[in-house]
C-alpha positions as CSV (number, residue, x, y, z in Angstrom):
1,X,16.9,33.0,18.0
2,X,20.1,33.8,19.6
3,X,20.6,36.9,21.7
4,X,19.4,38.4,24.9
5,X,15.9,37.5,26.0
6,X,13.9,40.7,26.5
7,X,10.8,41.3,28.7
8,X,7.9,41.5,26.1
9,X,6.2,44.1,28.3
10,X,9.0,46.6,27.7
11,X,9.3,46.1,24.0
12,X,7.8,48.4,21.4
13,X,4.8,47.3,19.4
14,X,6.1,45.3,16.4
15,X,4.9,44.7,12.9
16,X,3.8,41.3,14.1
17,X,1.5,42.9,16.7
18,X,0.0,45.2,14.1
19,X,-0.6,42.3,11.8
20,X,-2.2,40.2,14.5
21,X,-4.5,43.1,15.4
22,X,-5.6,43.5,11.8
23,X,-6.4,39.7,11.6
24,X,-8.5,40.1,14.7
25,X,-10.3,43.0,13.1
26,X,-11.0,40.9,10.0
27,X,-12.4,38.1,12.2
28,X,-14.6,40.6,13.9
29,X,-16.0,41.9,10.6
30,X,-16.7,38.4,9.4
31,X,-18.5,37.5,12.7
32,X,-20.7,40.5,12.7
33,X,-21.6,40.0,9.0
34,X,-22.5,36.4,9.8
35,X,-24.8,37.4,12.7
36,X,-26.4,40.3,10.8
37,X,-27.0,37.9,7.7
38,X,-29.2,35.6,9.9
39,X,-31.8,38.5,10.5
40,X,-31.9,40.6,7.3
41,X,-33.7,39.7,4.2
42,X,-32.2,39.3,0.7
43,X,-30.3,40.9,-0.9
44,X,-28.7,42.1,2.3
45,X,-28.2,38.6,3.5
46,X,-26.3,37.8,0.2
47,X,-24.1,40.8,0.8
48,X,-23.4,39.6,4.4
49,X,-22.4,36.1,3.2
50,X,-20.2,37.7,0.5
51,X,-18.4,39.6,3.3
52,X,-18.0,36.4,5.3
53,X,-16.5,34.7,2.2
54,X,-14.1,37.6,1.6
55,X,-12.9,37.9,5.2
56,X,-12.2,34.2,5.4
57,X,-10.4,34.4,1.9
58,X,-8.2,37.1,3.3
59,X,-7.5,35.1,6.4
60,X,-6.6,32.1,4.4
61,X,-4.2,34.0,2.2
62,X,-2.6,35.6,5.3
63,X,-2.3,32.7,7.6
64,X,-0.7,30.3,5.2
65,X,-0.2,26.8,6.5
66,X,-2.6,27.2,9.4
67,X,-5.6,27.6,7.2
68,X,-4.7,25.3,4.4
69,X,-6.7,22.3,5.4
70,X,-9.1,20.9,2.9
71,X,-12.1,22.0,4.9
72,X,-10.9,25.6,4.9
73,X,-11.1,25.4,1.1
74,X,-14.5,23.7,1.4
75,X,-15.8,26.5,3.6
76,X,-14.7,29.1,1.1
77,X,-16.3,27.1,-1.8
78,X,-19.6,26.7,0.1
79,X,-19.7,30.4,1.0
80,X,-19.0,31.5,-2.5
81,X,-21.7,29.3,-4.0
82,X,-24.1,30.0,-1.2
83,X,-24.1,33.7,-1.9
84,X,-26.7,33.0,-4.7
85,X,-29.2,31.1,-2.5
86,X,-31.0,34.3,-1.5
87,X,-31.2,35.7,-5.0
88,X,-34.5,34.5,-6.4
89,X,-33.4,34.1,-10.1
90,X,-30.4,32.0,-9.1
91,X,-31.8,29.9,-6.2
92,X,-32.3,26.7,-8.2
93,X,-28.9,26.9,-9.8
94,X,-27.2,27.7,-6.5
95,X,-28.9,24.6,-4.9
96,X,-27.6,22.4,-7.7
97,X,-24.1,23.8,-7.6
98,X,-24.0,23.0,-3.8
99,X,-25.2,19.5,-4.5
100,X,-22.4,19.1,-7.2
101,X,-19.9,20.3,-4.5
102,X,-21.1,17.6,-2.1
103,X,-20.9,15.0,-5.0
104,X,-17.3,16.1,-5.8
105,X,-16.2,16.1,-2.1
106,X,-17.5,12.5,-1.5
107,X,-16.6,10.9,-4.7
108,X,-13.1,12.5,-4.8
109,X,-12.5,11.2,-1.3
110,X,-13.3,7.7,-2.5
111,X,-11.4,7.8,-5.8
112,X,-8.2,9.1,-4.1
113,X,-8.1,6.0,-1.9
114,X,-8.1,3.8,-5.0
115,X,-5.7,5.7,-7.3
116,X,-3.1,6.2,-4.4
117,X,-2.4,2.5,-4.4
118,X,-2.4,2.4,-0.6
119,X,-2.1,-1.2,0.5
120,X,-4.1,-0.6,3.6
121,X,-7.2,0.5,1.7
122,X,-6.7,-2.2,-0.9
123,X,-6.5,-5.0,1.8
124,X,-9.4,-3.4,3.8
125,X,-7.3,-3.0,6.8
126,X,-7.1,0.8,6.9
127,X,-9.3,1.0,10.0
128,X,-6.8,-1.0,12.0
129,X,-4.8,2.2,12.1
130,X,-7.1,5.0,11.6
131,X,-8.5,5.6,15.1
132,X,-5.1,6.0,16.8
133,X,-3.1,7.7,14.0
134,X,-5.6,10.4,13.2
135,X,-4.6,13.9,14.5
136,X,-7.0,14.2,17.5
137,X,-8.9,11.1,18.4
138,X,-12.0,11.1,20.7
139,X,-12.5,8.8,23.8
140,X,-15.1,6.8,21.7
141,X,-12.4,6.3,19.0
142,X,-10.2,5.1,21.7
143,X,-12.6,2.6,23.1
144,X,-13.8,1.5,19.7
145,X,-10.1,0.8,18.6
146,X,-9.7,-1.4,21.7
147,X,-12.8,-3.5,20.8
148,X,-12.0,-3.6,17.1
149,X,-11.9,-7.0,15.5
150,X,-10.6,-7.8,12.0
151,X,-14.2,-8.4,10.8
152,X,-15.5,-5.1,12.1
153,X,-12.5,-3.3,10.7
154,X,-13.1,-4.6,7.2
155,X,-16.8,-3.9,7.5
156,X,-16.0,-0.2,8.2
157,X,-13.7,0.0,5.2
158,X,-16.5,-1.5,3.0
159,X,-19.0,1.0,4.4
160,X,-16.5,3.8,3.6
161,X,-16.2,2.7,0.0
162,X,-20.1,2.2,-0.1
163,X,-20.6,5.8,0.8
164,X,-17.6,7.4,-1.1
165,X,-17.6,5.3,-4.3
166,X,-20.6,3.3,-5.1
167,X,-23.5,3.8,-5.1
168,X,-24.1,6.7,-2.6
169,X,-22.4,9.6,-4.4
170,X,-24.3,8.9,-7.5
171,X,-27.6,8.8,-5.7
172,X,-27.1,12.6,-5.1
173,X,-27.7,13.2,-8.8
174,X,-31.1,11.4,-8.8
175,X,-34.5,12.9,-7.7
176,X,-36.4,12.1,-4.4
177,X,-36.2,9.6,-2.7
178,X,-32.9,8.4,-4.0
179,X,-31.1,11.7,-3.4
180,X,-32.4,11.9,0.1
181,X,-31.2,8.4,0.7
182,X,-27.6,9.3,-0.5
183,X,-27.6,12.5,1.6
184,X,-28.8,10.6,4.7
185,X,-26.0,8.0,4.4
186,X,-23.4,10.7,4.0
187,X,-24.8,12.5,7.0
188,X,-24.6,9.1,9.0
189,X,-21.0,8.7,8.0
190,X,-20.2,12.4,9.1
191,X,-21.8,11.7,12.5
192,X,-19.7,8.5,12.9
193,X,-16.6,10.4,12.0
194,X,-17.5,13.2,14.6
195,X,-17.9,10.6,17.3
196,X,-14.5,9.0,16.7
197,X,-12.3,12.0,15.8
198,X,-12.1,15.8,16.3
199,X,-12.3,17.4,12.9
200,X,-13.5,20.9,13.7
201,X,-16.4,22.1,11.5
202,X,-15.8,19.7,8.7
203,X,-18.5,17.2,9.7
204,X,-21.1,19.9,10.3
205,X,-20.2,21.7,7.1
206,X,-20.7,18.5,5.1
207,X,-24.0,17.8,6.8
208,X,-25.1,21.3,5.9
209,X,-24.1,20.6,2.3
210,X,-26.3,17.5,2.4
211,X,-29.3,19.8,3.0
212,X,-29.1,20.9,-0.6
213,X,-30.6,17.6,-1.6
214,X,-34.4,17.7,-1.3
215,X,-35.9,15.4,1.4
216,X,-39.5,15.7,0.2
217,X,-41.1,15.1,-3.2
218,X,-41.7,18.2,-5.2
219,X,-45.2,19.0,-6.5
220,X,-45.8,19.1,-10.2
221,X,-45.1,22.4,-11.7
222,X,-48.1,24.3,-13.1
223,X,-46.6,27.8,-13.8
224,X,-45.0,28.5,-17.2
225,X,-41.3,28.7,-17.3
226,X,-39.9,32.2,-17.3
227,X,-36.7,34.0,-18.2
228,X,-35.6,33.7,-14.6
229,X,-35.7,29.9,-14.9
230,X,-33.4,30.1,-17.9
231,X,-31.0,32.3,-15.9
232,X,-31.1,29.8,-13.0
233,X,-30.4,26.9,-15.4
234,X,-27.5,28.7,-17.0
235,X,-26.0,29.6,-13.7
236,X,-26.4,26.1,-12.3
237,X,-24.8,24.5,-15.4
238,X,-21.8,26.9,-15.5
239,X,-21.1,26.8,-11.7
240,X,-21.6,23.0,-11.5
241,X,-19.2,22.4,-14.4
242,X,-16.6,24.6,-12.7
243,X,-17.2,22.9,-9.3
244,X,-16.6,19.3,-10.7
245,X,-13.7,20.2,-13.0
246,X,-11.1,18.7,-10.6
247,X,-13.1,15.6,-10.4
248,X,-13.3,15.4,-14.2
249,X,-9.5,15.8,-14.5
250,X,-9.1,13.0,-11.9
251,X,-11.3,10.7,-14.0
252,X,-9.4,11.8,-17.1
253,X,-12.6,11.8,-19.2
254,X,-12.1,12.5,-22.9
255,X,-15.2,14.7,-23.5
256,X,-15.8,18.2,-24.7
257,X,-17.4,19.0,-21.4
258,X,-14.0,18.6,-19.7
259,X,-12.5,21.4,-21.8
260,X,-15.5,23.6,-21.1
261,X,-15.2,22.8,-17.4
262,X,-11.5,23.7,-17.4
263,X,-12.3,27.2,-19.0
264,X,-14.9,27.8,-16.4
265,X,-12.6,26.7,-13.6
266,X,-9.9,29.1,-14.6
267,X,-12.5,31.9,-14.3
268,X,-13.9,30.7,-10.9
269,X,-10.6,29.8,-9.3
270,X,-9.8,33.3,-7.9
271,X,-13.1,33.0,-6.0
272,X,-11.7,29.8,-4.3
273,X,-14.2,27.7,-6.3
274,X,-13.1,24.6,-8.3
275,X,-10.9,23.0,-5.6
276,X,-9.8,19.4,-5.5
277,X,-10.4,17.2,-2.4
278,X,-8.9,13.8,-1.3
279,X,-9.4,12.9,2.3
280,X,-7.2,10.2,3.8
281,X,-5.8,9.1,0.4
282,X,-3.1,7.1,2.1
283,X,-3.6,5.6,5.6
284,X,-0.9,6.4,8.1
285,X,0.4,3.4,9.9
286,X,2.4,5.1,12.7
287,X,2.0,8.0,15.0
288,X,5.0,10.2,15.7
289,X,4.7,13.2,17.9
290,X,7.0,16.2,17.9
291,X,7.4,17.2,21.6
292,X,9.0,20.2,23.1
293,X,11.1,20.2,26.2
294,X,12.5,23.2,28.1
295,X,15.5,23.4,30.4
296,X,15.1,25.6,33.4
297,X,17.8,27.6,35.0
298,X,20.5,27.2,36.2
299,X,22.1,25.6,33.2
300,X,22.1,21.9,33.4
301,X,18.8,21.9,35.3
302,X,16.0,19.5,34.7
303,X,14.1,19.3,31.4
304,X,10.3,19.7,31.4
305,X,7.9,18.7,28.7
306,X,5.7,21.5,27.3
307,X,2.1,20.5,27.7
308,X,-0.3,21.4,24.9
309,X,-4.1,22.0,25.2
310,X,-5.0,19.1,23.0
311,X,-2.0,17.4,21.4
312,X,-1.0,14.1,23.0
313,X,2.0,14.7,25.3
314,X,1.3,13.1,28.7
315,X,0.6,9.4,28.0
316,X,-1.8,9.3,31.0
317,X,-4.2,11.7,29.4
318,X,-6.7,9.7,27.2
319,X,-8.3,11.3,24.2
320,X,-11.4,13.4,24.7
321,X,-14.0,15.5,22.8
322,X,-13.2,19.0,21.9
323,X,-15.9,21.7,21.9
324,X,-18.2,21.5,18.9
325,X,-16.6,23.0,15.9
326,X,-13.4,23.9,17.6
327,X,-10.2,23.5,15.5
328,X,-7.0,23.7,17.4
329,X,-4.7,24.7,14.5
330,X,-1.3,24.4,16.2
331,X,-2.0,21.0,17.5
332,X,-3.3,19.9,14.1
333,X,-0.3,21.3,12.2
334,X,2.2,19.6,14.7
335,X,0.7,16.3,13.7
336,X,1.9,16.8,10.1
337,X,5.4,17.8,11.0
338,X,6.8,14.3,11.9
339,X,5.3,12.9,8.7
340,X,7.3,15.4,6.7
341,X,10.5,14.7,8.7
342,X,10.2,11.0,7.9
343,X,10.0,11.7,4.3
344,X,13.2,13.9,4.5
345,X,11.5,17.3,4.5
346,X,13.1,20.1,6.5
347,X,11.7,21.4,9.7
348,X,8.9,23.9,8.7
349,X,10.0,27.5,9.2
350,X,6.9,28.1,11.4
351,X,8.3,25.6,14.0
352,X,11.4,27.7,14.2
353,X,9.3,30.7,14.8
354,X,7.3,29.0,17.4
355,X,10.4,28.0,19.3
356,X,11.7,31.6,19.0
357,X,8.5,32.8,20.6
358,X,8.8,30.3,23.4
359,X,12.4,31.5,24.1
360,X,11.3,35.1,24.1
361,X,8.3,34.2,26.4
362,X,5.8,35.9,24.1
363,X,2.6,36.3,26.0
364,X,0.4,35.3,23.0
365,X,2.2,31.9,23.0
366,X,3.1,31.0,26.6
367,X,-0.2,32.5,28.1
368,X,-2.5,32.2,25.0
369,X,-2.2,29.0,23.1
370,X,-0.4,26.9,25.7
371,X,-2.0,25.9,29.0
372,X,-0.4,26.6,32.4
373,X,2.9,24.6,32.8
374,X,4.6,23.0,35.8
375,X,7.5,25.4,35.4
376,X,8.0,29.2,35.2
377,X,8.7,30.5,31.7
378,X,11.1,33.1,33.2
379,X,13.4,30.3,34.2
380,X,13.6,28.7,30.7
381,X,17.1,28.8,29.2
382,X,16.9,26.2,26.3
383,X,14.3,24.4,24.2
384,X,14.7,21.1,22.6
385,X,12.6,19.0,20.2
386,X,12.2,15.2,20.8
387,X,10.4,12.7,18.6
388,X,8.2,10.0,20.3
389,X,6.3,7.1,18.8
390,X,2.7,7.0,20.3
391,X,0.0,4.3,20.2
392,X,-3.1,3.6,22.3
393,X,-2.6,1.8,25.6
394,X,-4.6,0.5,28.4
395,X,-5.0,3.9,30.1
396,X,-4.6,6.4,27.3
397,X,-1.4,6.4,25.4
398,X,1.9,4.4,25.4
399,X,5.0,6.0,23.9
400,X,8.6,5.2,23.1
401,X,11.3,7.7,22.5
402,X,12.8,7.4,19.1
403,X,16.5,7.2,17.9
404,X,16.7,9.5,14.9
405,X,19.7,9.9,12.6
406,X,20.9,13.5,12.2
407,X,20.3,13.2,8.4
408,X,16.6,12.8,9.1
409,X,16.2,16.0,10.9
410,X,16.9,19.2,8.9
411,X,16.7,22.6,10.4
412,X,16.2,25.7,8.2
413,X,19.0,28.2,7.9
414,X,18.9,29.7,11.4
415,X,21.6,30.6,14.0
416,X,20.8,27.7,16.3
417,X,22.8,25.4,18.5
418,X,22.3,21.8,17.5
419,X,22.9,19.5,20.4
420,X,22.6,15.7,20.3
421,X,22.0,13.9,23.5
422,X,23.6,10.5,24.1
423,X,20.5,8.7,22.9
424,X,18.3,9.6,21.1
425,X,19.1,12.7,19.0
426,X,17.2,15.9,19.9
427,X,17.4,19.4,18.5
428,X,18.3,22.0,21.1
429,X,17.7,25.7,20.7
430,X,19.4,28.1,23.0
């Protein structure tokens, strides 16, 4: 990051630019395939969905930490299993494999809260912290937290266990109307989560999975069974065993089916099937924000905070709703960074790269993912990182600047100037 700052408009196209262009082209291919798949019949629709799955699989492999959230894996698993929905011999098996995926997702999310030993879940007080410590709250979550009583908080935790442990996940395995009741309760929980927090497409994807459960009673079958029914049955059994294999390992069941499931899982894993899930296994009880400040020239000039599009920075800006399905990856990943620093982890390398892009005034960063600032980027001479403690206040957020011991902040092996202010410590990059 040291060295002369060059005007990006005069630099030659770099490998990073070529890589970014290739990623955009992959996104365009996936988008076109998704649109075409809506209007074409099978088996072309199956091919389009397979292309969508493959393009997202490539993006996930290339983008690393920014596409490693659990719902990214869920989207891949849904896409891979959904490819068989438009293949007549496999339709019934595909529906059951998607239902087992929903069963695994919900039950795993409940089990992880128990096996983690989190005292907040055990004492039914997790919701006292959830609304203001989640990555990107909404304005409804803000007001609900202000009206929250101990009784209502415990009732919410009980409802969470009701949906994620007993009896709702098990209703999914039963015929109509029990399966429909379970899917409806899961859908209700996803709607409540969407009202109180911004989780991108996760809520909508889970609701779409719930549609794999029949909401009407099926008529009695009169046609004789055929070879296609046997194929669908075998396909459903094989994929369902592979899908729930992580759940079987979590439960540590001593049954031959577990060994079969492990073998199937090894075969399906390259297709991003057979993933484990565990949402909010341990409830975070604090909210630390990693904020960036820039010094404008001349040297020794004032420091200005870098404003992000969605991440809390200005305490006077209350939470709000993001566009439906929008997933601001940078803002989300910055929420995880302080959690790692508290546990003694080093500063992620991508944060160093982000700071380098700020100092080089890369247009894709300063004009793309960041909103318009109160300063001119051409006048920036140094960037520093400051830790703040945030919580909900009367008019948005309240925050307190943190004193941090140097041992708690570790920078990767870079040629950076580390500067400590009088109080608290910050990391300064020149």
